[in-house]
C-alpha angles and dihedrals in degrees: 000000000000090000091054091048091048091049092050091048091050093048092049090050092051091046092048091049092053095050090046090053093053092049091049090058095055112096116197133197110147091186088072118077095222136106124189121190144159106250143183121208119250098166143341117197125183119225137177108261090192098054090114096040096110092051109091116243090209140347119210136170116232104236093212102045102019090232120149112244114202118190115200131192119263115268109242115215096188128091108255128214139180108220128197117195136176110236106228098172136353115231104173122021115351117261088198092212133092096219127038133194117201143161122248130184129199129182093198100053126268119016112266092221090070089075093062128072122208100026137171106237132190121212138174132195121247118254092256091044094237098121146006123243132196118249097246115262094349117130141113124219112230140205133192113253126218090263090054098253128125117260137171121260089267094045097267117155120243089251092053093049091048094046092051090057091042093055095044124020099020093044089052090049089053098247093119126036101199 
């Protein structure tokens, strides 16, 4: 009986240690419109981002001249894709879902991150909050380490990979001030 109790105590300690480790890795700042997560591709489908280009966004009449002013959508010159990924682990801000659908655009063809699984991806939410989009060209290929955690291709931790982007690309894009 004491052996069984000792075994249960040991297993709960190991289990508690693992859940504590995952929570330690999650960085949170809800004032920043950015989500970083370890993902695994489910699907990536190309679509025409200019399908609605000919439909006017708005039509107004200039009160001074009486001219008709037609505003059209911007013409997108990138290839557009709808991506669906399994969320394996949140790294920055919690998506709170296990599968995510997001838009991604690439001027060179198909997104390079689709060739890596698992991958550390960086998303933001649209201004109106209706969809997520990929932070263009930003991703990190990942591997499983000996201790069963995700690491970069040169052994970097998820935090280190994220902080490198935070201090460089995302600071330049205005997502982070310091």
